[in-house]
FIKOLZA-1660 file (N, C-alpha, C; in steps of 0.1 Angstrom, whole numbers, plus 5000, padded with zeros to 4 digits):
% residues 164
   i   px   py   pz ch aa at
   1 5091 4387 2047  A  M  N
   1 5083 4396 2042  A  M CA
   1 5093 4392 2026  A  M  C
   2 5078 4388 2020  A  N  N
   2 5095 4385 2006  A  N CA
   2 5094 4396 1995  A  N  C
   3 5101 4393 1987  A  I  N
   3 5098 4406 1974  A  I CA
   3 5089 4413 1967  A  I  C
   4 5081 4400 1967  A  A  N
   4 5065 4410 1954  A  A CA
   4 5056 4417 1968  A  A  C
   5 5056 4412 1976  A  S  N
   5 5051 4417 1982  A  S CA
   5 5054 4433 1995  A  S  C
   6 5070 4430 1995  A  E  N
   6 5076 4445 1997  A  E CA
   6 5073 4452 1984  A  E  C
   7 5074 4445 1970  A  Y  N
   7 5075 4459 1962  A  Y CA
   7 5055 4465 1961  A  Y  C
   8 5045 4457 1962  A  L  N
   8 5034 4460 1964  A  L CA
   8 5030 4465 1972  A  L  C
   9 5030 4469 1987  A  K  N
   9 5036 4479 2000  A  K CA
   9 5040 4486 1991  A  K  C
  10 5056 4489 1987  A  T  N
  10 5064 4505 1995  A  T CA
  10 5053 4510 1974  A  T  C
  11 5057 4503 1969  A  V  N
  11 5050 4514 1955  A  V CA
  11 5035 4521 1960  A  V  C
  12 5028 4513 1971  A  T  N
  12 5010 4514 1971  A  T CA
  12 5013 4530 1982  A  T  C
  13 5027 4526 1988  A  Q  N
  13 5028 4539 1999  A  Q CA
  13 5032 4551 1994  A  Q  C
  14 5040 4548 1980  A  R  N
  14 5046 4557 1971  A  R CA
  14 5038 4566 1965  A  R  C
  15 5026 4558 1959  A  F  N
  15 5016 4570 1953  A  F CA
  15 5007 4571 1959  A  F  C
  16 5007 4568 1976  A  G  N
  16 5001 4579 1983  A  G CA
  16 5003 4587 1989  A  G  C
  17 5019 4587 1992  A  E  N
  17 5027 4597 1990  A  E CA
  17 5028 4610 1980  A  E  C
  18 5023 4606 1971  A  S  N
  18 5029 4617 1955  A  S CA
  18 5014 4621 1954  A  S  C
  19 4998 4613 1959  A  K  N
  19 4990 4621 1960  A  K CA
  19 4988 4628 1972  A  K  C
  20 4996 4629 1985  A  I  N
  20 4993 4636 1990  A  I CA
  20 5000 4649 1990  A  I  C
  21 5012 4650 1983  A  S  N
  21 5021 4663 1982  A  S CA
  21 5010 4671 1969  A  S  C
  22 5006 4667 1960  A  A  N
  22 4999 4670 1956  A  A CA
  22 4988 4678 1959  A  A  C
  23 4981 4671 1968  A  E  N
  23 4971 4679 1983  A  E CA
  23 4972 4690 1984  A  E  C
  24 4983 4691 1995  A  K  N
  24 4987 4695 1999  A  K CA
  24 4993 4706 1990  A  K  C
  25 4993 4711 1987  A  A  N
  25 4999 4722 1974  A  A CA
  25 4987 4726 1965  A  A  C
  26 4980 4716 1964  A  M  N
  26 4966 4726 1959  A  M CA
  26 4959 4732 1969  A  M  C
  27 4958 4724 1979  A  E  N
  27 4954 4733 1988  A  E CA
  27 4958 4744 1988  A  E  C
  28 4974 4750 1994  A  Q  N
  28 4974 4763 1998  A  Q CA
  28 4973 4776 1981  A  Q  C
  29 4964 4768 1977  A  L  N
  29 4960 4778 1965  A  L CA
  29 4948 4785 1964  A  L  C
  30 4941 4796 1958  A  E  N
  30 4930 4805 1958  A  E CA
  30 4919 4793 1943  A  E  C
  31 4909 4792 1950  A  E  N
  31 4904 4782 1936  A  E CA
  31 4907 4791 1922  A  E  C
  32 4914 4797 1921  A  R  N
  32 4917 4810 1908  A  R CA
  32 4925 4802 1899  A  R  C
  33 4935 4801 1908  A  E  N
  33 4947 4799 1903  A  E CA
  33 4949 4779 1894  A  E  C
  34 4942 4780 1900  A  L  N
  34 4944 4758 1901  A  L CA
  34 4941 4765 1882  A  L  C
  35 4933 4774 1876  A  F  N
  35 4932 4774 1863  A  F CA
  35 4942 4785 1852  A  F  C
  36 4948 4781 1862  A  W  N
  36 4959 4795 1856  A  W CA
  36 4972 4786 1848  A  W  C
  37 4968 4792 1837  A  S  N
  37 4987 4789 1829  A  S CA
  37 4994 4796 1823  A  S  C
  38 5003 4795 1821  A  L  N
  38 5012 4800 1811  A  L CA
  38 5013 4808 1802  A  L  C
  39 5007 4800 1790  A  N  N
  39 5002 4800 1777  A  N CA
  39 4992 4790 1772  A  N  C
  40 4987 4791 1760  A  E  N
  40 4976 4782 1755  A  E CA
  40 4988 4771 1755  A  E  C
  41 4998 4767 1752  A  E  N
  41 5002 4758 1746  A  E CA
  41 5006 4744 1767  A  E  C
  42 5002 4759 1777  A  S  N
  42 5008 4751 1787  A  S CA
  42 4996 4750 1794  A  S  C
  43 4995 4732 1805  A  N  N
  43 4985 4734 1813  A  N CA
  43 4979 4732 1825  A  N  C
  44 4971 4738 1829  A  S  N
  44 4971 4743 1845  A  S CA
  44 4967 4730 1855  A  S  C
  45 4966 4733 1865  A  I  N
  45 4967 4723 1874  A  I CA
  45 4951 4716 1873  A  I  C
  46 4939 4723 1871  A  A  N
  46 4936 4713 1866  A  A CA
  46 4929 4709 1856  A  A  C
  47 4938 4713 1843  A  V  N
  47 4941 4706 1833  A  V CA
  47 4948 4692 1833  A  V  C
  48 4957 4695 1844  A  I  N
  48 4965 4682 1845  A  I CA
  48 4959 4675 1854  A  I  C
  49 4948 4677 1862  A  V  N
  49 4946 4671 1874  A  V CA
  49 4931 4660 1861  A  V  C
  50 4924 4667 1849  A  K  N
  50 4918 4662 1845  A  K CA
  50 4919 4651 1838  A  K  C
  51 4931 4655 1831  A  H  N
  51 4944 4645 1821  A  H CA
  51 4948 4631 1833  A  H  C
  52 4952 4632 1841  A  M  N
  52 4955 4628 1856  A  M CA
  52 4940 4614 1851  A  M  C
  53 4930 4619 1859  A  S  N
  53 4920 4616 1863  A  S CA
  53 4915 4603 1853  A  S  C
  54 4917 4610 1836  A  G  N
  54 4914 4603 1827  A  G CA
  54 4921 4587 1827  A  G  C
  55 4933 4594 1828  A  N  N
  55 4938 4578 1825  A  N CA
  55 4938 4572 1833  A  N  C
  56 4942 4573 1851  A  M  N
  56 4934 4566 1859  A  M CA
  56 4926 4554 1855  A  M  C
  57 4915 4563 1855  A  V  N
  57 4903 4551 1852  A  V CA
  57 4908 4548 1842  A  V  C
  58 4909 4551 1827  A  S  N
  58 4912 4545 1821  A  S CA
  58 4917 4528 1818  A  S  C
  59 4930 4533 1826  A  R  N
  59 4945 4525 1830  A  R CA
  59 4935 4517 1837  A  R  C
  60 4931 4519 1847  A  W  N
  60 4925 4510 1861  A  W CA
  60 4911 4500 1858  A  W  C
  61 4903 4510 1854  A  T  N
  61 4890 4495 1850  A  T CA
  61 4896 4486 1848  A  T  C
  62 4889 4475 1851  A  D  N
  62 4886 4464 1842  A  D CA
  62 4909 4459 1836  A  D  C
  63 4915 4462 1847  A  F  N
  63 4928 4466 1846  A  F CA
  63 4935 4452 1837  A  F  C
  64 4929 4438 1843  A  F  N
  64 4927 4424 1836  A  F CA
  64 4924 4424 1825  A  F  C
  65 4914 4427 1825  A  T  N
  65 4908 4423 1808  A  T CA
  65 4906 4429 1797  A  T  C
  66 4908 4444 1800  A  T  N
  66 4905 4448 1786  A  T CA
  66 4915 4453 1784  A  T  C
  67 4923 4466 1777  A  D  N
  67 4930 4474 1766  A  D CA
  67 4929 4486 1776  A  D  C
  68 4939 4488 1785  A  G  N
  68 4941 4505 1791  A  G CA
  68 4941 4515 1786  A  G  C
  69 4934 4515 1774  A  E  N
  69 4932 4525 1763  A  E CA
  69 4916 4517 1763  A  E  C
  70 4910 4526 1769  A  K  N
  70 4895 4526 1765  A  K CA
  70 4892 4530 1758  A  K  C
  71 4882 4523 1744  A  P  N
  71 4878 4528 1739  A  P CA
  71 4864 4545 1742  A  P  C
  72 4861 4542 1753  A  T  N
  72 4853 4554 1757  A  T CA
  72 4864 4567 1768  A  T  C
  73 4873 4562 1763  A  R  N
  73 4883 4577 1766  A  R CA
  73 4885 4587 1755  A  R  C
  74 4883 4594 1758  A  N  N
  74 4888 4608 1747  A  N CA
  74 4905 4620 1751  A  N  C
  75 4911 4611 1752  A  R  N
  75 4925 4616 1755  A  R CA
  75 4919 4635 1752  A  R  C
  76 4923 4640 1742  A  D  N
  76 4925 4646 1739  A  D CA
  76 4913 4656 1750  A  D  C
  77 4902 4653 1747  A  D  N
  77 4897 4663 1760  A  D CA
  77 4898 4666 1768  A  D  C
  78 4904 4650 1773  A  E  N
  78 4913 4661 1787  A  E CA
  78 4926 4674 1794  A  E  C
  79 4928 4675 1778  A  F  N
  79 4933 4687 1777  A  F CA
  79 4928 4699 1774  A  F  C
  80 4914 4697 1775  A  V  N
  80 4898 4711 1776  A  V CA
  80 4899 4718 1785  A  V  C
  81 4904 4732 1786  A  G  N
  81 4900 4735 1806  A  G CA
  81 4884 4743 1805  A  G  C
  82 4881 4722 1808  A  D  N
  82 4862 4733 1804  A  D CA
  82 4861 4733 1820  A  D  C
  83 4868 4726 1830  A  L  N
  83 4864 4725 1849  A  L CA
  83 4862 4737 1846  A  L  C
  84 4850 4741 1856  A  Q  N
  84 4845 4757 1868  A  Q CA
  84 4845 4762 1882  A  Q  C
  85 4846 4748 1888  A  N  N
  85 4855 4754 1905  A  N CA
  85 4861 4743 1910  A  N  C
  86 4868 4746 1919  A  K  N
  86 4877 4739 1925  A  K CA
  86 4868 4722 1930  A  K  C
  87 4852 4729 1937  A  E  N
  87 4850 4712 1933  A  E CA
  87 4851 4702 1925  A  E  C
  88 4849 4700 1914  A  Q  N
  88 4848 4696 1899  A  Q CA
  88 4863 4687 1902  A  Q  C
  89 4872 4702 1901  A  V  N
  89 4887 4700 1902  A  V CA
  89 4889 4688 1911  A  V  C
  90 4879 4687 1924  A  M  N
  90 4885 4679 1933  A  M CA
  90 4882 4661 1932  A  M  C
  91 4872 4666 1924  A  E  N
  91 4860 4657 1924  A  E CA
  91 4863 4646 1911  A  E  C
  92 4874 4649 1907  A  L  N
  92 4877 4642 1892  A  L CA
  92 4886 4638 1900  A  L  C
  93 4898 4645 1910  A  W  N
  93 4912 4640 1916  A  W CA
  93 4906 4626 1919  A  W  C
  94 4900 4628 1929  A  E  N
  94 4898 4620 1938  A  E CA
  94 4890 4609 1929  A  E  C
  95 4880 4610 1919  A  H  N
  95 4877 4595 1917  A  H CA
  95 4887 4584 1904  A  H  C
  96 4898 4594 1900  A  G  N
  96 4906 4589 1896  A  G CA
  96 4913 4581 1904  A  G  C
  97 4917 4587 1914  A  W  N
  97 4927 4578 1929  A  W CA
  97 4919 4566 1931  A  W  C
  98 4908 4568 1931  A  E  N
  98 4898 4560 1941  A  E CA
  98 4906 4545 1925  A  E  C
  99 4895 4549 1915  A  V  N
  99 4899 4537 1909  A  V CA
  99 4915 4528 1908  A  V  C
 100 4920 4541 1901  A  F  N
 100 4935 4533 1906  A  F CA
 100 4942 4525 1917  A  F  C
 101 4936 4533 1929  A  L  N
 101 4941 4529 1947  A  L CA
 101 4935 4508 1944  A  L  C
 102 4922 4513 1942  A  T  N
 102 4911 4500 1942  A  T CA
 102 4915 4492 1942  A  T  C
 103 4919 4493 1922  A  T  N
 103 4927 4488 1915  A  T CA
 103 4941 4474 1917  A  T  C
 104 4956 4488 1926  A  L  N
 104 4964 4486 1931  A  L CA
 104 4967 4480 1939  A  L  C
 105 4953 4476 1955  A  K  N
 105 4956 4470 1965  A  K CA
 105 4950 4460 1960  A  K  C
 106 4944 4459 1953  A  A  N
 106 4938 4445 1946  A  A CA
 106 4946 4436 1946  A  A  C
 107 4958 4433 1935  A  I  N
 107 4968 4430 1930  A  I CA
 107 4978 4425 1941  A  I  C
 108 4982 4413 1940  A  Q  N
 108 4981 4400 1947  A  Q CA
 108 4999 4402 1935  A  Q  C
 109 5005 4391 1945  A  E  N
 109 5016 4387 1944  A  E CA
 109 5023 4384 1931  A  E  C
 110 5009 4369 1935  A  D  N
 110 5007 4361 1917  A  D CA
 110 5000 4364 1903  A  D  C
 111 5004 4384 1913  A  D  N
 111 4997 4385 1893  A  D CA
 111 5010 4398 1893  A  D  C
 112 5012 4396 1895  A  L  N
 112 5028 4404 1890  A  L CA
 112 5036 4403 1872  A  L  C
 113 5031 4391 1879  A  L  N
 113 5039 4390 1862  A  L CA
 113 5029 4385 1853  A  L  C
 114 5018 4386 1856  A  K  N
 114 5002 4385 1840  A  K CA
 114 5008 4396 1835  A  K  C
 115 5000 4391 1823  A  T  N
 115 5002 4404 1813  A  T CA
 115 4988 4409 1811  A  T  C
 116 4994 4429 1813  A  I  N
 116 4982 4424 1808  A  I CA
 116 4987 4435 1795  A  I  C
 117 4974 4447 1786  A  T  N
 117 4975 4454 1775  A  T CA
 117 4976 4474 1778  A  T  C
 118 4979 4477 1775  A  I  N
 118 4983 4492 1772  A  I CA
 118 4982 4495 1761  A  I  C
 119 4974 4503 1750  A  R  N
 119 4979 4506 1740  A  R CA
 119 4976 4498 1732  A  R  C
 120 4973 4484 1729  A  N  N
 120 4975 4473 1727  A  N CA
 120 4990 4470 1726  A  N  C
 121 5003 4472 1733  A  E  N
 121 5010 4464 1733  A  E CA
 121 5009 4460 1750  A  E  C
 122 5019 4448 1761  A  P  N
 122 5017 4434 1764  A  P CA
 122 5024 4440 1777  A  P  C
 123 5023 4439 1786  A  H  N
 123 5028 4450 1799  A  H CA
 123 5029 4439 1809  A  H  C
 124 5038 4434 1814  A  T  N
 124 5033 4431 1827  A  T CA
 124 5026 4440 1838  A  T  C
 125 5025 4432 1849  A  V  N
 125 5018 4444 1858  A  V CA
 125 5028 4447 1862  A  V  C
 126 5041 4443 1870  A  I  N
 126 5054 4450 1875  A  I CA
 126 5056 4460 1861  A  I  C
 127 5051 4461 1849  A  A  N
 127 5057 4474 1839  A  A CA
 127 5047 4482 1840  A  A  C
 128 5038 4481 1839  A  A  N
 128 5024 4490 1835  A  A CA
 128 5027 4497 1855  A  A  C
 129 5026 4491 1861  A  I  N
 129 5030 4499 1874  A  I CA
 129 5040 4512 1875  A  I  C
 130 5055 4504 1874  A  V  N
 130 5065 4513 1868  A  V CA
 130 5055 4529 1858  A  V  C
 131 5052 4523 1846  A  R  N
 131 5047 4530 1832  A  R CA
 131 5041 4537 1842  A  R  C
 132 5031 4539 1853  A  Q  N
 132 5023 4553 1853  A  Q CA
 132 5033 4555 1870  A  Q  C
 133 5042 4549 1875  A  M  N
 133 5043 4556 1885  A  M CA
 133 5056 4570 1882  A  M  C
 134 5057 4562 1869  A  Y  N
 134 5066 4578 1862  A  Y CA
 134 5054 4584 1855  A  Y  C
 135 5045 4579 1853  A  H  N
 135 5039 4587 1846  A  H CA
 135 5030 4603 1862  A  H  C
 136 5022 4593 1869  A  Y  N
 136 5016 4602 1875  A  Y CA
 136 5028 4610 1884  A  Y  C
 137 5040 4606 1888  A  S  N
 137 5050 4616 1890  A  S CA
 137 5055 4625 1887  A  S  C
 138 5055 4625 1872  A  Y  N
 138 5058 4635 1866  A  Y CA
 138 5049 4647 1863  A  Y  C
 139 5036 4641 1865  A  H  N
 139 5025 4655 1864  A  H CA
 139 5022 4658 1879  A  H  C
 140 5026 4648 1890  A  V  N
 140 5020 4655 1902  A  V CA
 140 5037 4667 1908  A  V  C
 141 5044 4666 1899  A  G  N
 141 5057 4675 1894  A  G CA
 141 5050 4681 1893  A  G  C
 142 5044 4683 1883  A  Q  N
 142 5041 4699 1871  A  Q CA
 142 5031 4710 1881  A  Q  C
 143 5023 4696 1895  A  I  N
 143 5019 4702 1902  A  I CA
 143 5019 4712 1915  A  I  C
 144 5037 4704 1915  A  V  N
 144 5038 4712 1930  A  V CA
 144 5045 4723 1923  A  V  C
 145 5054 4724 1915  A  Y  N
 145 5055 4733 1911  A  Y CA
 145 5054 4741 1900  A  Y  C
 146 5041 4743 1901  A  L  N
 146 5032 4756 1891  A  L CA
 146 5025 4762 1908  A  L  C
 147 5026 4753 1917  A  A  N
 147 5018 4756 1931  A  A CA
 147 5025 4768 1938  A  A  C
 148 5038 4764 1932  A  K  N
 148 5050 4771 1945  A  K CA
 148 5055 4783 1937  A  K  C
 149 5049 4781 1918  A  M  N
 149 5056 4792 1912  A  M CA
 149 5047 4806 1915  A  M  C
 150 5030 4797 1915  A  L  N
 150 5017 4809 1916  A  L CA
 150 5018 4811 1932  A  L  C
 151 5021 4808 1947  A  K  N
 151 5025 4813 1952  A  K CA
 151 5039 4822 1957  A  K  C
 152 5046 4815 1954  A  S  N
 152 5056 4823 1956  A  S CA
 152 5064 4825 1969  A  S  C
 153 5069 4833 1977  A  S  N
 153 5076 4841 1990  A  S CA
 153 5060 4831 2000  A  S  C
 154 5051 4828 1997  A  D  N
 154 5041 4822 2003  A  D CA
 154 5036 4812 2003  A  D  C
 155 5045 4799 1996  A  W  N
 155 5046 4790 1998  A  W CA
 155 5050 4782 2013  A  W  C
 156 5039 4778 2013  A  N  N
 156 5045 4762 2024  A  N CA
 156 5049 4751 2018  A  N  C
 157 5065 4750 2023  A  T  N
 157 5063 4737 2016  A  T CA
 157 5066 4724 2020  A  T  C
 158 5063 4715 2013  A  L  N
 158 5060 4702 2017  A  L CA
 158 5074 4693 2018  A  L  C
 159 5085 4698 2017  A  T  N
 159 5093 4686 2025  A  T CA
 159 5104 4691 2031  A  T  C
 160 5114 4694 2035  A  I  N
 160 5122 4698 2049  A  I CA
 160 5123 4713 2038  A  I  C
 161 5125 4723 2048  A  P  N
 161 5127 4737 2044  A  P CA
 161 5141 4738 2043  A  P  C
 162 5148 4752 2031  A  R  N
 162 5162 4754 2034  A  R CA
 162 5166 4755 2044  A  R  C
 163 5175 4753 2043  A  K  N
 163 5187 4753 2057  A  K CA
 163 5183 4750 2068  A  K  C
 164 5174 4739 2068  A  K  N
 164 5171 4737 2083  A  K CA
 164 5183 4720 2083  A  K  C
% end
């Protein structure tokens, strides 16, 4: 195995693990808890999901041929809490991840040093993947933290429990 194929295999695996962690956190919540936020400046899990999905669809649709910030994307709208139920939240979640993971899995070793554009800035494919790794893990951490806070003593840990 060479470095490029190991890199692609590893990042695909880690993104998948991140997705599963967020899903396990959200599974523990009652529907209403997906829409809870601390204050007007804070995002609910539903809003975070809406934003992540919007980002994934924009960045990873026509990845090699168009700017990752599509003219059809309304980023500000992603932060409007207008989703009505858990089904809508999970549909957006799955759609974003499907677009992203389908594109990620199609990337070949010789694509890694190609240049793509995000917000009119050139990035290598490696840099674009790392940029999204940071962004998505940031938001998955928020989802897990909010879920853990909401569940309090009823939280089922996603990793190794304390003192084990």
